[in-house]
C-alpha positions as CSV (number, residue, x, y, z in Angstrom):
1,M,-3.9,-14.0,-8.2
2,N,-3.3,-14.1,-4.5
3,F,-1.1,-11.8,-2.5
4,N,1.8,-14.2,-1.9
5,S,1.9,-15.2,-5.6
6,Y,2.0,-11.5,-6.6
7,Q,4.7,-10.8,-4.0
8,K,7.0,-13.6,-5.3
9,K,6.6,-12.4,-8.9
10,A,7.2,-8.7,-7.9
11,V,10.3,-9.6,-6.0
12,S,11.7,-11.5,-9.0
13,T,11.7,-8.2,-10.9
14,A,13.6,-6.2,-8.2
15,M,16.9,-4.9,-9.4
16,Y,18.0,-2.7,-6.5
17,T,21.0,-3.3,-4.3
18,D,20.1,-1.1,-1.4
19,K,17.1,-2.3,0.7
20,F,16.3,1.4,1.3
21,Y,15.2,1.7,-2.3
22,P,11.7,0.3,-2.0
23,I,11.2,2.1,1.3
24,A,11.9,5.5,-0.3
25,S,10.1,4.6,-3.4
26,L,7.0,3.5,-1.4
27,M,6.8,7.0,0.0
28,V,7.1,8.6,-3.5
29,E,4.6,6.2,-5.2
30,S,2.1,6.6,-2.3
31,S,2.3,10.4,-2.7
32,E,1.7,10.0,-6.5
33,L,-1.4,7.9,-5.9
34,A,-2.8,10.4,-3.4
35,D,-1.9,13.2,-5.8
36,I,-4.4,11.8,-8.3
37,F,-7.2,12.6,-5.9
38,V,-5.8,15.5,-3.9
39,K,-4.8,18.0,-6.6
40,P,-8.3,18.1,-8.3
41,M,-10.0,18.3,-4.9
42,L,-7.8,21.2,-3.7
43,R,-8.2,23.1,-7.0
44,G,-11.9,22.4,-7.2
45,D,-11.4,20.8,-10.6
46,P,-14.4,19.0,-12.1
47,K,-11.8,16.6,-13.6
48,K,-12.8,13.0,-13.8
49,I,-10.2,10.8,-12.2
50,N,-8.7,8.3,-14.6
51,R,-9.1,4.7,-13.4
52,D,-6.0,3.6,-15.3
53,D,-3.9,6.2,-13.5
54,I,-5.2,4.9,-10.1
55,I,-4.4,1.3,-11.1
56,S,-0.9,2.2,-12.4
57,E,0.1,4.2,-9.2
58,A,-1.5,1.6,-6.9
59,G,0.5,-1.1,-8.7
60,D,3.7,0.9,-8.0
61,V,2.7,1.1,-4.3
62,L,2.0,-2.6,-4.2
63,W,5.3,-3.5,-5.9
64,N,7.3,-1.4,-3.4
65,L,5.4,-2.8,-0.4
66,A,5.9,-6.3,-1.7
67,N,9.6,-5.7,-1.7
68,V,9.8,-4.0,1.7
69,L,8.0,-6.9,3.2
70,A,10.1,-9.5,1.4
71,D,13.3,-7.8,2.4
72,N,12.1,-8.3,6.0
73,G,11.0,-11.9,5.7
74,I,7.3,-11.1,5.7
75,D,4.6,-12.5,3.4
76,F,1.7,-10.4,2.2
77,S,-0.7,-12.9,3.6
78,E,0.7,-12.5,7.1
79,V,0.1,-8.7,6.9
80,A,-3.4,-9.2,5.5
81,K,-4.4,-11.7,8.2
82,Y,-2.9,-9.5,11.0
83,N,-4.6,-6.4,9.7
84,L,-8.1,-8.1,9.5
85,S,-7.7,-9.5,13.0
86,K,-6.7,-6.1,14.3
87,L,-9.7,-4.4,12.6
88,Q,-12.1,-7.1,13.8
89,S,-10.9,-6.7,17.3
90,R,-11.3,-2.9,17.2
91,Q,-14.8,-3.3,15.7
92,S,-15.9,-5.8,18.3
93,R,-14.6,-3.5,21.1
94,G,-16.3,-0.5,19.6
95,V,-13.1,1.5,19.0
96,I,-12.7,1.2,15.2
97,M,-13.4,4.9,14.8
98,G,-10.9,5.9,17.5
99,S,-7.5,7.4,17.0
100,G,-4.0,6.0,17.7
101,G,-2.4,2.7,17.0
102,N,-3.0,0.7,20.1
103,R,-6.7,0.9,21.0
């Protein structure tokens, strides 16, 4: 499945009325994804990270991002192309390991 096809199907399942919903939910779901890795690391747990948990939380992040973008008239493919172009530019200029947004 390609990004735009996923985005269209994800948007078709959206039931919210306030466009702030996927923005707020994106923050929550991103934190839940990070939490899968962070808590065991901070506690020093030898716990094996569950692949299905990663996929589930990443899917929630993806769904919310798809809707945030769609609500603003942006396709996933546009974001992906832009991001790769930006990263390639940084790499070619030797600043990919730098800090800050505009480098």
